[in-house]
C-alpha positions in Angstrom: -0.1 0.2 -0.1 2.8 2.2 0.5 3.2 2.3 -3.3 -0.4 3.5 -3.9 0.2 6.3 -0.9 3.4 7.4 -2.7 1.4 7.5 -6.1 -1.3 9.6 -4.7 1.2 11.5 -2.8 0.7 14.6 -5.3 -3.2 14.5 -4.9 -2.9 14.1 -1.2 -0.7 17.3 -0.6 -3.9 19.0 -2.4 -6.8 16.9 -1.7 -6.6 14.9 1.3 -8.8 15.9 4.4 -8.7 14.8 7.9 -11.6 14.7 10.1 -11.5 14.0 13.8 -14.3 11.7 15.1 -14.2 11.0 18.6 -10.8 9.1 19.3 -10.2 8.7 15.9 -8.7 10.9 13.2 -10.2 9.5 9.8 -7.6 10.8 6.9 -9.6 10.6 3.2 -9.3 11.2 -0.4 -11.6 11.0 -3.2 -9.9 10.7 -6.9 -10.3 9.6 -10.4 -9.2 6.3 -10.9 -7.4 6.9 -14.0 -4.9 8.9 -12.2 -3.6 5.5 -10.7 -0.8 4.0 -12.8 -1.6 0.5 -14.6 0.5 -1.2 -12.1 -0.6 0.1 -8.8 -4.0 -0.4 -10.4 -3.4 -4.1 -11.0 -1.7 -4.7 -7.8 -4.7 -3.3 -5.7 -7.6 -4.7 -8.4 -8.9 -1.4 -9.1 -10.3 -0.7 -12.7 -8.8 2.3 -14.3 -11.8 4.3 -15.7 -11.9 8.0 -16.1 -15.9 7.4 -15.0 -14.7 5.4 -11.8 -13.4 7.1 -8.4 -11.4 5.9 -5.5 -12.2 6.2 -1.9 -9.3 6.2 0.2 -9.3 6.2 3.8 -7.2 5.2 7.2 -8.4 5.4 10.4 -6.0 6.5 13.4 -6.0 6.8 17.3 -5.5 10.7 17.6 -3.6 10.0 20.5 -1.3 6.9 19.6 -1.4 7.5 16.0 -1.7 3.8 15.4 -3.7 2.5 12.4 -7.2 1.2 13.7 -8.8 -2.0 12.2 -12.7 -0.8 11.6 -15.6 -2.3 10.0 -16.2 0.4 7.0 -19.2 0.7 5.2 -20.9 3.3 3.5 -23.0 5.4 0.4 -22.1 7.7 -2.4 -25.2 9.6 -3.0 -25.6 12.3 -5.9 -27.3 15.5 -5.5 -30.3 13.7 -7.6 -30.7 11.3 -4.6 -29.1 8.1 -6.1 -27.2 6.3 -3.9 -24.6 3.4 -4.3 -23.2 1.5 -1.8 -19.5 1.6 -1.3 -17.9 -1.7 -0.7 -14.6 -0.9 1.0 -11.6 -3.2 0.7 -9.3 -3.5 3.6 -5.4 -3.3 2.9 -2.8 -3.8 5.3 0.7 -3.0 4.8 3.3 -3.0 7.7 1.3 -1.0 10.5 -0.6 0.7 7.8 -4.5 0.3 7.3 -6.4 1.1 4.3 -9.8 1.0 3.2 -10.7 1.1 -0.5 -14.1 1.4 -2.7 -14.4 2.0 -6.0 -17.6 3.4 -7.7 -18.7 4.8 -10.8 -19.5 8.5 -11.2 -21.0 11.4 -13.9 -18.8 13.8 -14.7 -19.4 17.1 -13.0 -21.4 15.3 -10.4 -21.3 16.3 -6.8 -21.4 13.2 -4.2 -22.7 13.2 -0.4 -20.6 10.7 1.1 -21.8 8.9 4.5 -19.3 6.0 5.6 -19.8 4.5 8.9 -16.8 3.3 10.9 -17.3 0.7 13.8 -15.1 -0.8 16.2 -16.7 -2.9 19.0 -18.9 -0.6 20.7 -17.8 2.7 19.1 -19.8 3.3 16.1 -18.6 6.8 14.0 -20.1 8.5 10.7 -17.7 10.4 8.6 -19.8 12.5 6.2 -18.5 15.0 3.5 -19.2 16.2 0.0 -17.2 16.2 -3.2 -17.6 17.1 -6.7 -15.9 14.9 -9.2 -14.4 15.4 -12.7 -13.3 12.8 -15.6 -10.0 13.9 -16.6 
């Protein structure tokens, strides 16, 4: 996964966001899958397309900065109310844990994301909005 992070580094510096939810810092980014190199896309079983977006998030304990193993589920809903389920795949590399999901999108459409994070009795919901464009 370190490879994926390095290849997304230019976009992380501009587009990566963080939200604190209780004891967790949730880092997230949504990018067009066509930004990935064919090698990285193949390594993580991601289909590259100008009409496909990748949601990448990580959950860290905001005191220890340790990656958190959580159950992740969510939806991406456009402004017309068409919801798409996000099926996250957990990727572990060393001590890092990432959760990846892809979904198709329409050019210049705005999506509202609602992502549930659960660990034991603790459940938090990450909500954000992003406009997506084809490359």
